N, C-alpha and C positions, 0 to 999 in steps of 0.2 A: 777510360770511363768505366765505372763499376758495373754498368748494365751490359757490357759487351760479353758475348758468349765466347768462352775460351776452350771448352771441351764438350764433345759429344761422345759419351761412352755407352757401350752395349756389352752385356756379359750374361752368361747363363744364370738362371735362378731356379734351382730345383726345390719343389715344394711337395712333400709327401701328404697324401690324404689320410684321414682317420680310417677309412675303409674304401675298398674299390667302389667306384661310381659308374653305374652302367646305364646307358641310354640306347636308343634304337640303332645308333651309328657306331657304337663301340664301348669299350670299358677302359677306365683310367684309374691307376693307383698312385701316380705321381704327376704333378703338373710340371712339365719341362718348359718353364717360362723364360722370358728375357727381361732383365732389368735395364732400363735406359736412364741415363743421367745427363742433364744439361748443367754445366758448371759455369757460373759467371766469373768475371775477373775478380770480384770481391769475395769469392768463395761461396756465394749463394748457390744452392743446388736444387734443381728441380728434378723430381722423380717421375718416371713413367714405367709402364709394364706392358708386356705383350704376352698373351696366353695363346700360343699358336695352335691351330687346329687344321691339319691338312685336309680333312674332309669338308669342314665348314668354310674356312677362309682361304685355304690353299697355302697357308704359311707353315713353315717349320722353323725351329729355332735357328737353324743354319741360314735360311733365307732372310729371316728378320735381321740377324747380325750383318749379313751381306748388304742389306738395304741401308742400314745405318752407316756402314762403311762408304757406300755410294753417296749418301746425302751429306756426309760430314763437311765437305768443302762448301756446300751451300748454306751451312748453319754457322760454323765457327767463324768468328770475327764480326757477326751481325749484332745489332743492338736488340736486346730482348723486348724493348718497347715497341719494336716493329714486328711483333709476333705474327700478326695476320699476314703480312707480306712474306715473312719467312716461310710460313706454313703453306701459303699459296704457291710459292716457288717450289718447295719440296714436293708438294702434291702433284704439281705439273711435271715434275721430273720422273715420278713413278706412277704408273697408271693402274696396276693390278694389286699391289701389295697394300691393300687398304688397312688390314689389321696391323701390319707392321708400322704403318704411318700413324695409326692411332696412339701407339706408345710414345712416339715422338711428340705428338700434339699434347698429350698429358704432361710430359716432362717440360715442354716449352711453356705451357700455361701455368704450371706449378712454379716454375722459376720466375715468370713474370709477376704472378700474384705475390710471391714472397718478396720480390724486389720492391714492389709498390705498397706492400702492407695491406693487401686486400684479399680476402678469401675467394675461392672460386664460387662458392655459394652466392656471395654478394655480387660478384661479376655477372652471374647469370640472372640476378634479379632479387635474391634474398627473400623470397616469399615465405619459406619455412626454415626452421632450425632442426627439424627431425622428420623422418619418414619411417614407415613400418614395412618390413619385408615379409615375404612368404618363406616357406622352407620346402625344398624339393625332395621328393622321394624317388630314388632310382629304381630301375627295373628289378624285379625279383618275384618271389612267390607272394600269393595273397597273405599268407601268414606273416611274412616279413613286412609287407606293406602295413598291415594292421598294427604290428608291434612298433614299427617306426612312427606311425601316426600317433599312437598313444604316448610315445616318448616325447615327440615334439610338442604335443598339446601340453604335456606336463611342464615343458620348458618355457611355456608362455606364448607359443606361436598360435596365431588365430587364422592363418592362411596357409594352405598346403597345395603344392603343385605336384601332380603325379605324372611321372614319365610313363608313357604307354607305347605299345608297339610290339608286344609279344604276339598276341592274337586276340580276336574279339572276346571269346569266352573267358580266357584267363585274365585279360585286362578288366573285364567287367567285374569278375570276382575280386580283383585287387582293389578296384575303386570302391566296391561295397565294403570291403574289409576296412578301408580307410574311413569311410563314412560311419561305420559301426563304432569306431574308436575315436571319432572326432565329430560328434553330433552337431555341433554348432559352427564348425569351421567353414570358412570359404574354401571351396575346392575347385581347382582348375586342372586341365589336362595339357600335356605337351607330347606330341607324337614324333617330333623331329623328322617329319616327312614319311613316317613309316607306313601309312595306310593308303589303300585305294579310296576314292571318294565314297563309294557305297559302303565300304567297311567302316569308314569314319562315322558316317551317319548312323549305321547300325550300332556301333559302339555306344554312342550317346543315347540312342533310343532304348537299348537294353538297360543301360546303367540307370537312366532316369526312371524307367519303369519299375526299377527295384529301389527307388528312393534316393538316388545319388545326389540329386540337386546340384548339378555341375554349373559353375559360374562362367567358365570361359574355356575355349579349346584353341590351343596354339599349334600352328603349322601342322595340320592333320595330314596333308598330302605333299607330294614332291614339290620342291620350291618353284619349278618352272611349269607346273600344271595349273595354269590360271583357270581353265575351265573347271577342273576338279575342285579348286578352292571355291569357286563360285557355286558349284553344285552343293558343297558342304554348307556354305553360308545360307543358301536358299532352303535347305532341308533340315537345318538344326535350329532349335529354338533357343540359341545362346550365342553370345558374341564369338566371332572367329578372329584370331590374331595371326598376322603374318610375321614370321621371324626370319628364317633363312631366305625367304622370298625377297627380303629388302636388305640391301647392303648400301645403296646409294640413294641420294635424293631422286634420281631418275627412276629407280625401282619403286620408290614411294609414289611417284606420280603415276606410274603404270597401275599400281594397286588401286589408286583412286579412280583412274579412268575406267578400269575394267570392273570395278565394284566387287572385289573378291574378298574383302576383309572389313571388319568393323573397327579394328585397331591394329597398330603396328608396334612390334617390340623393337624399341630403339636400344641398341647395344653400342656403347662407346668402343668396345673391343672389335666391333664389326665395321662401323662407319666413321670412327673418329669423332672428336668433339665438334669439329666444324660441320661434318656431315650430319651429326645429330641435331645441331641447331637448325639446319635447313629442313630436315625431315619434320621436326617439331612444327615449323611454320607451315609446311605443306598439310600436315594433319589438322592443324588449327583451321586453315582455310577451307578444308574439305569436310570439317566436322567429324573427323575420325578420332577415336580415342588413342591415347599413347600409353604404353607401358615401358618400363626400363628393365633391362636384363643384364646378365653377366655371362662370361665364359667361365674360366677357372682361375680368375685373378686373385691374388692375395690382397691384403689391405692397401698395398701400394697403388695398384691399378684401380681397384674398386672405389677408392676414395673419390676419384673424378666422377664416377657415376652417381655416388651418393650426393655430392655437391651439385651435380646437374639436376637431380631430382628435387633437392631442397630449394635450389635457386628458382626453378620454374614453378614448383608446387602444384602442378596439374597432371601428374602421372596417375592414371587410375589404378595401376598395378605396379608394385615394385618387387622385382625378382632379383634380389641382390645378396643371395645366400652363400656365395662361393666361399666367403671367409669362414663360414661354419664348417665347411667340408674339408678345409685344409688344416693341418696341424699348425699351431701358432709358432711364431718366431719373433725375435726381438725387433720390433718396429713401432715407432711412436707416431702420434698424430693421426691425421686423416679424418677420424670420427671416433665417437665413443659408442659403445654397445651396451644395451640393456635389454636382454632377451631379443625380441625381433625389432627393436627400435634402434635406428642409427641417428645419432645426434652430432651436429657440427658446431654446437655451442662452444665458443672459446677459440675456434680456428681463426687466426688473424691474417694468414698469408698463404695463398695458393691452396693446396689441399692440406697443408700442415704436416706432410709426411717427413719424418726424420729417420734415416736408416743408414747403418754402416755396413757395407758388404763385408763378408768374412774373407 
């Protein structure tokens, strides 16, 4: 039968960045990712990708490949049309390597969509054919922040996310430098857990006093500091987003119960597609906003997030800019780019990714 899975392959995928990207938890000049492929009996190939982050997800390239080796017997020989059963079984086999499993989920669903002639966007609901992303500015000097902001505005971006976490005075100067060079842009902040609750509140107070007009603050404090997150939410006049705090649907439920955030950043690279679907439902039921983000995936992995956002159509913030940070390579399908706009128009199966590893 042509829908039977014959191969599960995992191999290194090195992706150089245009320039080093710095956040509060480290600096990166090359994405040491993992390419995952599901090959059906008729040759149909589904592509997935994992961008390991030891600090954030606990994965390394080596552990991701080891996980695929472990899961191969549970995948090969199965009918791709039973994708949910396959992924439920593999998820029950491993309990901690969520990010690694996300790459498998993307590859399985891509293969299923291609075999059935339906795009992931349509599988998820088909609400939109395009979404608009922001652009993220890494840590650096106020001068560089202003220069980068001006460059991105010239390139057509209307939404800018500023990585913060140096210290309050420097970060305030950086935020104002961005605002001075992007007068009408929507500006958000992402601290990647860098601040104490009081410093996070002080950062927003000082920046807004100087005319920053910040629209959202993502993960201001340590991921397990729920009291700190609540303090920031109660003392900041803007939405607070939970990112590293939420990896699983259970994490999302705790955010809801403890009232620590206004929205959740759903990353397929963190929670997988199945986890993302459950978190979306939780947020809808609790009237929390949802945003969608990325790690350092190329077009291969990012396509799943673009299709998820288009399919549901109700993400209030799209942070899908990793493809702009990585140097391009030969890879077709997935989506089309026009400045900050991702379009899935014309994708007829899965994510539509076509790639030949070198």
